[in-house]
NULUM-833934 format. One line per field, with one value per residue (C-alpha): residue number from 1; residue in three letters; x, y, z. Coordinates in nm, 2 decimals, m for minus. Layout:
N
i	[NUM,...]
aa	[ALA,...]
x	[X,...]
y	[Y,...]
z	[Z,...]
This chain:
247
i	[1,2,3,4,5,6,7,8,9,10,11,12,13,14,15,16,17,18,19,20,21,22,23,24,25,26,27,28,29,30,31,32,33,34,35,36,37,38,39,40,41,42,43,44,45,46,47,48,49,50,51,52,53,54,55,56,57,58,59,60,61,62,63,64,65,66,67,68,69,70,71,72,73,74,75,76,77,78,79,80,81,82,83,84,85,86,87,88,89,90,91,92,93,94,95,96,97,98,99,100,101,102,103,104,105,106,107,108,109,110,111,112,113,114,115,116,117,118,119,120,121,122,123,124,125,126,127,128,129,130,131,132,133,134,135,136,137,138,139,140,141,142,143,144,145,146,147,148,149,150,151,152,153,154,155,156,157,158,159,160,161,162,163,164,165,166,167,168,169,170,171,172,173,174,175,176,177,178,179,180,181,182,183,184,185,186,187,188,189,190,191,192,193,194,195,196,197,198,199,200,201,202,203,204,205,206,207,208,209,210,211,212,213,214,215,216,217,218,219,220,221,222,223,224,225,226,227,228,229,230,231,232,233,234,235,236,237,238,239,240,241,242,243,244,245,246,247]
aa	[MET,ASN,THR,VAL,ALA,SER,LEU,ASP,ARG,VAL,ARG,ILE,VAL,LEU,VAL,GLU,THR,SER,HIS,THR,GLY,ASN,MET,GLY,SER,ALA,ALA,ARG,ALA,MET,LYS,THR,MET,GLY,LEU,SER,GLN,LEU,TYR,LEU,VAL,ASN,PRO,ILE,VAL,LYS,PRO,ASP,SER,GLN,ALA,ILE,SER,LEU,ALA,ALA,GLY,ALA,SER,ASP,LEU,ILE,LYS,HIS,ALA,THR,ILE,THR,ALA,THR,LEU,ASP,GLU,ALA,ILE,ALA,GLY,CYS,ARG,LEU,VAL,VAL,GLY,THR,SER,ALA,ARG,SER,ARG,THR,LEU,PRO,TRP,PRO,MET,LEU,ASN,PRO,ARG,SER,CYS,GLY,GLU,LYS,MET,VAL,ASP,GLU,THR,GLN,SER,GLY,GLU,VAL,ALA,LEU,VAL,PHE,GLY,ARG,GLU,ARG,VAL,GLY,LEU,THR,ASN,GLU,GLU,LEU,GLN,LYS,CYS,HIS,TYR,HIS,VAL,ALA,ILE,PRO,ALA,ASN,PRO,ASP,TYR,SER,SER,LEU,ASN,LEU,ALA,MET,SER,VAL,GLN,VAL,LEU,ALA,TYR,GLU,ILE,ARG,MET,ALA,MET,LEU,ALA,LEU,SER,ALA,ALA,GLU,ALA,ALA,PRO,ALA,ALA,SER,THR,LEU,ASP,TYR,PRO,PRO,ALA,GLU,ASP,THR,GLU,ARG,PHE,TYR,GLN,HIS,LEU,GLU,GLN,THR,LEU,ILE,GLU,THR,ASP,PHE,ILE,ASN,PRO,THR,HIS,PRO,GLY,GLN,ILE,MET,SER,ARG,LEU,ARG,ARG,LEU,PHE,ALA,ARG,ALA,ARG,PRO,GLU,VAL,GLN,GLU,LEU,ASN,ILE,LEU,ARG,GLY,ILE,LEU,THR,SER,ILE,ASP,LYS,LYS,THR,LYS,ARG]
x	[m1.41,m1.37,m1.05,m1.18,m1.49,m1.26,m1.16,m1.51,m1.39,m1.11,m1.20,m1.01,m1.04,m0.96,m0.93,m1.03,m0.97,m0.96,m0.98,m1.27,m1.06,m0.84,m1.15,m1.23,m0.88,m0.85,m1.18,m1.05,m0.73,m0.94,m1.17,m0.89,m0.77,m1.11,m1.16,m1.50,m1.54,m1.46,m1.49,m1.46,m1.39,m1.50,m1.42,m1.34,m1.56,m1.82,m1.79,m1.90,m1.90,m1.51,m1.49,m1.73,m1.53,m1.19,m1.34,m1.35,m1.59,m1.56,m1.83,m2.03,m1.76,m1.81,m2.19,m2.19,m1.90,m1.96,m1.91,m1.84,m1.76,m1.47,m1.20,m1.34,m1.67,m1.49,m1.28,m1.55,m1.57,m1.24,m1.01,m0.70,m0.63,m0.32,m0.23,m0.01,0.28,0.55,0.77,0.91,0.74,0.87,0.70,0.82,0.53,0.51,0.59,0.50,0.62,0.36,0.41,0.37,0.08,m0.11,m0.04,m0.14,m0.46,m0.57,m0.50,m0.70,m1.00,m1.06,m1.19,m1.34,m1.32,m0.99,m0.91,m0.63,m0.62,m0.49,m0.43,m0.47,m0.30,m0.06,0.00,m0.11,m0.24,m0.20,m0.01,m0.34,m0.49,m0.19,m0.21,m0.55,m0.38,m0.23,0.05,0.19,0.29,0.53,0.60,0.98,0.98,1.29,1.42,1.53,1.18,0.91,0.62,0.34,0.00,m0.30,m0.43,m0.08,m0.04,m0.39,m0.29,0.04,m0.11,m0.43,m0.21,m0.02,m0.35,m0.47,m0.14,m0.17,m0.52,m0.42,m0.13,m0.37,m0.62,m0.35,m0.23,m0.58,m0.64,m0.31,m0.33,m0.16,0.18,0.09,m0.19,0.04,0.15,0.52,0.71,0.98,1.34,1.39,1.10,1.25,1.58,1.43,1.27,1.61,1.76,1.47,1.50,1.88,1.84,1.57,1.78,2.07,1.84,1.71,2.07,2.00,2.28,2.61,2.70,3.07,3.03,2.72,2.82,2.60,2.26,2.14,2.27,2.07,1.76,1.78,1.80,1.50,1.28,1.40,1.28,0.95,0.92,0.67,0.40,0.33,0.08,0.29,0.59,0.38,0.28,0.65,0.73,0.44,0.58,0.92,0.77,0.58,0.90,1.08,0.81,0.85,1.23,1.23,1.00]
y	[1.57,1.88,1.82,1.99,1.76,1.46,1.51,1.38,1.04,1.02,0.81,0.85,0.52,0.49,0.13,0.05,0.40,0.39,0.76,0.97,1.28,1.14,1.10,1.47,1.59,1.37,1.52,1.87,1.78,1.64,1.94,2.19,2.01,1.97,1.60,1.49,1.11,0.97,0.60,0.44,0.07,m0.11,0.19,0.08,0.37,0.55,0.92,1.14,1.50,1.50,1.40,1.68,1.93,1.85,1.85,2.23,2.32,1.98,1.81,1.75,1.50,1.32,1.32,1.18,0.94,0.59,0.32,m0.03,m0.36,m0.45,m0.30,m0.48,m0.29,0.04,0.00,m0.17,m0.02,0.16,0.13,0.22,0.15,0.28,0.18,0.37,0.19,0.33,0.02,m0.22,m0.56,m0.90,m0.91,m0.61,m0.42,m0.14,0.18,0.54,0.86,1.12,1.33,1.04,0.91,1.23,1.24,0.88,0.91,1.23,1.07,0.77,0.98,1.08,0.73,0.62,0.60,0.57,0.50,0.60,0.36,0.45,0.19,0.18,0.44,0.20,m0.08,0.05,m0.19,m0.57,m0.75,m0.89,m0.55,m0.41,m0.69,m0.56,m0.24,m0.18,0.04,0.14,0.49,0.60,0.95,1.00,1.15,1.21,0.85,0.97,1.09,0.97,1.01,1.13,1.09,0.98,1.33,1.45,1.17,1.24,1.61,1.54,1.30,1.51,1.81,1.61,1.50,1.87,1.99,1.72,1.83,2.20,2.10,1.90,2.19,2.44,2.20,2.16,2.54,2.63,2.66,2.38,2.48,2.40,2.67,2.95,3.16,3.24,3.45,3.29,3.36,3.62,3.84,3.83,3.93,4.22,4.33,4.33,4.53,4.78,4.80,4.86,5.13,5.31,5.29,5.45,5.72,5.81,5.81,5.52,5.33,5.49,5.30,5.34,5.19,4.97,4.75,4.45,4.63,4.45,4.11,4.16,4.28,3.98,3.75,3.93,3.89,3.53,3.45,3.62,3.46,3.71,3.57,3.72,3.97,4.07,4.12,4.33,4.55,4.60,4.69,4.93,5.10,5.13,5.28,5.53,5.64,5.66,5.90,6.13,6.14,6.22,6.52]
z	[m0.69,m0.47,m0.28,0.04,0.03,m0.01,0.36,0.44,0.31,0.57,0.88,1.20,1.38,1.75,1.88,2.24,2.37,2.75,2.84,2.72,2.74,2.46,2.25,2.30,2.23,1.92,1.80,1.85,1.66,1.37,1.34,1.33,1.02,0.86,0.94,1.07,1.05,1.39,1.45,1.79,1.80,2.12,2.35,2.70,2.82,2.62,2.54,2.83,2.95,2.98,2.61,2.52,2.74,2.59,2.24,2.29,2.00,1.83,2.04,1.72,1.62,1.95,1.93,1.57,1.62,1.48,1.75,1.63,1.80,1.57,1.36,1.06,1.09,1.12,0.81,0.60,0.25,0.28,m0.02,0.18,0.55,0.73,1.08,1.32,1.46,1.69,1.70,1.44,1.42,1.35,1.01,0.80,0.65,0.39,0.58,0.52,0.69,0.79,0.47,0.23,0.44,0.40,0.02,m0.03,0.17,m0.01,m0.34,m0.26,m0.14,m0.50,m0.55,m0.22,0.16,0.35,0.72,0.95,1.25,1.60,1.87,2.24,2.45,2.62,2.37,2.03,1.77,1.78,1.51,1.39,1.36,1.19,0.93,0.83,0.71,0.37,0.52,0.85,0.94,1.21,1.34,1.35,1.70,1.91,1.99,2.33,2.41,2.18,2.42,2.18,2.33,2.12,2.04,1.95,1.70,1.55,1.52,1.34,1.09,1.04,0.96,0.69,0.54,0.53,0.38,0.11,0.04,0.01,m0.23,m0.45,m0.45,m0.55,m0.83,m0.96,m0.96,m1.13,m1.51,m1.70,m1.83,m2.18,m2.17,m2.09,m2.39,m2.35,m2.61,m2.83,m2.74,m3.01,m2.88,m2.53,m2.67,m2.86,m2.53,m2.36,m2.64,m2.62,m2.24,m2.25,m2.52,m2.31,m2.00,m2.19,m2.33,m1.98,m1.84,m1.61,m1.77,m1.87,m2.19,m2.12,m1.77,m1.79,m1.49,m1.43,m1.45,m1.76,m1.64,m1.32,m1.51,m1.74,m1.43,m1.28,m1.59,m1.64,m1.29,m1.36,m1.71,m1.86,m2.08,m2.43,m2.31,m2.02,m2.24,m2.48,m2.18,m2.09,m2.45,m2.45,m2.13,m2.29,m2.61,m2.40,m2.22,m2.56,m2.69,m2.38,m2.40,m2.77,m2.71]
């Protein structure tokens, strides 16, 4: 599945939001990270002009938001549900940090829908609601001032979801290590010998005082790790230089 399209399987669920401005700001935070599925569970007030205004270009998310009466309806069909929790509960629950939350959610979208649930502005999610979640996630804010509003929290976690998606996309696009054709050690060593001889012939290296030039060049090429064709190109360049110097 296309990893970018997998973001369409992420639901951002806001439970009993009491300020329409927070809906708009959360929608804006979502859209900047490529998320589009907004669910509103029993909102205290319905989305209005303030929500549209604060959405700042993400009003389409507000207009197409799914409004449900219960959390159960909002998370129906989701294979993974993660609830946000800013405080420890009496019953320990599997916890994620924002980074691992993003990675797990993107991984699960390859097979189905997932939901990230945010609670009320003042009191968050109830214990009963949190127990409907497979995992809880907490943002490790400054303990002396951990005042993150709803939209800020959505932005932080939406960012981690996007970063996980980009990492997965890059991994899928990268060629498998087994498909790369690297030269055997003896060919690489022959290249170094050829390089050193050419540098001596062109007076770049004084054979009586070679210093650390070859050691540094070996480190450079070890870091670059040329493939077979690349090493052949380098050998070809050296051969071309050799022909010119011998003339």
